[in-house]
C-alpha positions, 0 to 999 in steps of 0.5 A: 483507465489504469490501476497500478498494483504495488506488491508487498515487501519481497512479493511480485504483483504478477504472482497468484496472490494478486491474480484475483485483484487483477481479475476484479479490476478487468471486470470493472474495465480498469487495466491492471498494471503490475508494478515491479519492485526490486526488493533485494539490497534496496531501500524505500527511497529506491522502491519509490524511485522504481515505482515513479519510473513505471508510473504514467499519468495522473487520474489512475488508481493505485492499490498497494499492499503493506510496503506497497501501500507505503509507496503509494501514500508517499508518492500520491502527491506526485502521482495524483491518483483518482483513488488509492487503496492502501491495503494493510499500510505498514508501520515503518514511517519515521514516526513509527520506528521508535515503537517497532518490535526489535524483531521487526527492525532486524527483519528489515535490516539496518540500511532500510531502517536508516533510510526509513527515517527519511519518510514521514507519515505526517508529511505523506498524510498531509499531502495526499489529496485523493480519495483513500480507502484503507483496508486491514485484516482484523487479526493483523498487528498493524491496526493502529497504523491503519486507524491513525491513517484513517484519521489523518488522511483527508477523504479517507475511510478504513475497512476492517476485514473480518476473518483474516490478517496481513494476507492479501491472498486470503479469501476474505481479503480478496472478497473485500477488495472485489467489493471495493473495486466494484464501487470505484 
């Protein structure tokens, strides 16, 4: 059994930020597969295509953080994971774009922003047919998106992690993920 680890924007799944997650998976007898995403000068469509080239077979697990969670959700219809863990799901779907802060839009850039108009949360949520665990730090500013996802994705539940924000490497986030992984 494999678990694909899709990192957050401009992150590397082989970095120390993801080490404890991979160790928790190994203890559970699940082989972690760090997904490589080339972030620079690319779009969500490119990230999705890059992940799909690395993904092999259905019935595995997928854990994605932030943009990685978006990639997992968008691809779940095609990848058919046993369970997906969407950590701090980013609010950059086409339905979210009108409500984004200007600073968030400028951070992403015009090319990515234009491409994000092609990726619908409603469609992704409707076509996701696997068990979905959504996590979010209580101090994060994306709680609205995660809670919406919890209501709209079938067979899902939301876990709010106390004492942390949008930081998968925090002690609190790692502890929560370790408990989730033990229950897989």
